[in-house]
N, C-alpha and C positions, 0 to 999 in steps of 0.2 A: 542899850540892849535889854530886852524883858527876859524875864526868864520865869521858869515855871513854878507855880506854888504848889505846897504840900498835895493838896487836892488832886491837882492836876499829875502830879508825879505816882499818886496813888492810884489814878485811874489806867495811867497807861500799862499799868499790869507788870513791871519790874521784880522778878524774883526776889533781892530786896535794894532797899536804899539807905544808906546811912544816915549820920549828922551831917549837918553843914552842906549840904550839896546843893549847887546852882547849876541849872542847865537852860540853856536858851531856846525859848519857842523857835525860833528856826533849824533847830539839829533834829536829825532825822534818824529812828529807832526802828528795826523790826527784827521781830523775835525776843522782845520785852522779856516775857516770860522764861527766858533764858539769858539774862543780864543781870547783872549783879553790881549795883555800884556801891563802892566802899565813902566813908569818910572826908568830908574835906576834899570834896571833887566839885571843877569846876568845868563845864563842858559848853565851847561859846558856838556862835554861827554856824551854819553850813557843816559842822561836823557828821559822819554818818556812821552810826553802830548796827551791825546787822550780825546776828546770833542764829544759828541753826542746832539742830538737834546732837547731842553730845558735850 
């Protein structure tokens, strides 16, 4: 499984990203500007995250 690197995570535009974050390049995200990811998080293939306003 391939994970996104720090630069790729930053380019996605998340509200915030913690330390020790591993996100598969096959995961899908919508509304990244409304998503905060904490520390010690791993998100594997085919996970879908969708965040709206609020």
